[in-house]
N, C-alpha and C positions, 0 to 999 in steps of 0.2 A: 581880430576877427574871421578875417579869410583865412590865417594860416592857421586857427584853431579847426574853421572847417575842412580845409586839405587832412590835417591830421585825422581826423575823424573818418573823415573818407578813404584815408588811407587803411585804417584799422579796419572798417569796415570790409574792405576790396580784399583784406589778407584773410578776413576770415570767411569771406566766401571761398575764395579759392583753397583755404583749407579745408574745409569742408567739401568742397569739389573734388578735392585732392583724395580725401579718406574713401579708401572704397573699401565695401564689407568684405571679409575675409572668404576665396572662394568655397565653394562646398565640395566637400569631398565624394565622390561616386562611391556607390558602396554596392558589395554583394552580399543578401543575409539568407541565408542558408539553415534548414534545420535537420539532424543526422538523427539516424535511430540506429543504436548497436544491443545486440543480445550475447547473453552467455548461457548456455544451456547445462543443468547440473541435473545428476541422478540422485532421487530422494534417498537418503539414509536413515531417515528419523521421521516422527510425527507426533503430532498432538490430537489428543481425542476428549470429546468433553459429552459427558452422560449426563442426562437429567432424570431428576427422579422428580415426578410432579403427582399429586396426593392432594384428594379431595374433600371435604365432610361435611358434616352442617352446621360444626362451629370452627372457629379458627385453632382454639387448641387441638379438637382430634385430629387437624389436617397436617398442621407443625408436629405433632407425635408421630404420626403413621409418617411422614416425611423423613423423620429427623432417624426412625428405625429403619429405615430398609437405606438409606443414605448410610449408617454406619454399617449395614450387612455390605453395601458395595466396597466401600473402602475394606473392610477386613478380608474381602474375598481379593482384589487388587495386591493388598500386603502380602495374602498368602500367594499370591502369583510372583512376588519377586520385587515390587514394586516399592520404593522407599516415601518415606511422608513428605521429602523434599520434591518425589515427582507427581504425587497425587495430593491436589488439595482441592479448594473451593473456588469454583469459577465463577458462582452470583447466588444470589437467595432473593425470593420474595414471596409475599404470603398476602392475600387479600379475598375480598368480596367476589366471590364468581356470579355472573347472570347470564340469562338465558339470551341465547344469542346476542350476547352485548347488549340487550336491552337493560339498564338500569333500572326500571320500574318492576323487573319480574329477577329477584335475589335467588339463587339456589344452592347459597354455602358458602365455606368457602375454597382457597387452593394454594397448595403451596408448592414452590419451585426450587428445587437446589439443584445446581450443576459442578458435579466433579471433573475436573482436570487434569488430566492424564498425561504425562509425557513419556513418550513410549520412543527407547533410545534403537529398537529394532523393527525396520518396515514389516518383517516377517510376522512380528509379534500384534498387529494392530487388528487383525480379528480375533484374535485370542482376546484382547482386552472390550472388545465391543461383545464377545458372545459374555465373559464374564461379568460385565456390568450388565447386561440385559438379566444373565440367569439370576443376580442378588435381587433384580426388581425397577432398575433405570428403564423410562420410558422413552425418552427419546436420546439418539445420536445427533449431534449436532455436524455441521461441515467438517470433515478431518481435512485438518491442514499437516500436510506435510511439506518435510523441509530438507535441504541439502548441503551439504561441508558448505564452509566457508562461504556464507550467502554475502558477506560483503565485500568480498574478494571479486567474487563472481558479477558484482555490481561494478566494482571498478575497472574490470574486465570490460564490460560491457557500454564504458563510460567511453573509456578509449578507442573501442571502435567506433561508435558513435561521433566523437571527433574526428577521427579517420574517413569517414565516411561523408560528413559535413565539408570537410576540404577537399575532396575528390570530387565531389558535386559544385564547390566552388569554382574549381580551377576550371572544371569543364563550362561552366557558367561564362566564366572568364573569357577563355578562347574563342567560345560561338560567338560572343560580342567583341571578337577584335582587341583583345587586349590579356593581360593577365592579374594575377592577385599583388595587391603588394603588404602592408603591416596589418596586422589583426588587430582590429577595433573594439571587439567583445566576444566575449564567449560564456556561455550562462548554460543550468541544466536545470531541469525540475527537481524538487525535493526527492528522496527515495520513498518508494511507496513499500508495503505489506510484500513480502517476498516468500511465496507457497504457493503449493498447489492446492486446491480442495477439492473433494469431492461431496456428492450433494446430500444433504440432511437425512434423517431415518427418522421417523414414529414407527416403535413399535407398539403392541398391545398389552406388554410384560410376560407375555408367556415365550419362556426361551425356545429358538428352533432348536432342530434335531440334525442341523446341518451346519458346519462350521463356517464360517463368515470369511473369504478369502477376498483380499484386496490387490491389486497391482496397477500403483500410479504410475502413469506416465512422467515422463522426465519433464522437469520445472525451467522455464523460459524465463531467464530474468532479463529484462530489457531497461535501457536508458534514453534518453534524449540528448543532444547538445543543440544550441542555437549560437551561431557563429556570426559577426562582421567583419568582411574584408574589405581594403582600401580595393578600388578598382583602377587598375593603370592603364588608359588605353594607348593602342600603338600608335608608337608616331612617325 
């Protein structure tokens, strides 16, 4: 009986010593930073969205009037040299219209049809706007200006973001009396739409006697990189 108790005490003692001897892994000191990079592009093309809005006492009349004007807009754009691939519909809606949005006061129906035009030359953007308005379009949505090789520009911005993140991390490590160790993680945010917009324009349907001219600024493509490095204290 005494031998059994002694053996049990020995096992318990070994278990306690093993528990005491098992230490949690040492936590790694880290430096976490976020860098931002940019690439500048000069716009070389654009997307213009012209919308035709018509209203009438009946849905059929509003839709018919809208279809007639949209057909005229598209015909004039094709006559100006734009292909069926460059001139497409960007959205259509037809519904009841109300006085000041009050559903108790219906005032007929309204139809909206948007025409999306891909403009391969920046200098032609104003001509597309004037042509669309002259044919009966009543709204011009914010114009999207695009640059060459947008994905490549984003990759360049990412490289700059990573370089900035590392420079900041090295500065922090030196200021804290140490240096950077291995890279622990590196991530970025999903790509955002890359273009420059000019504000929307609403017109009365009467073409202006003056030609429209637009001179967009350069496009700034930005990206971020979040990184974590091991911090190695100076010994």
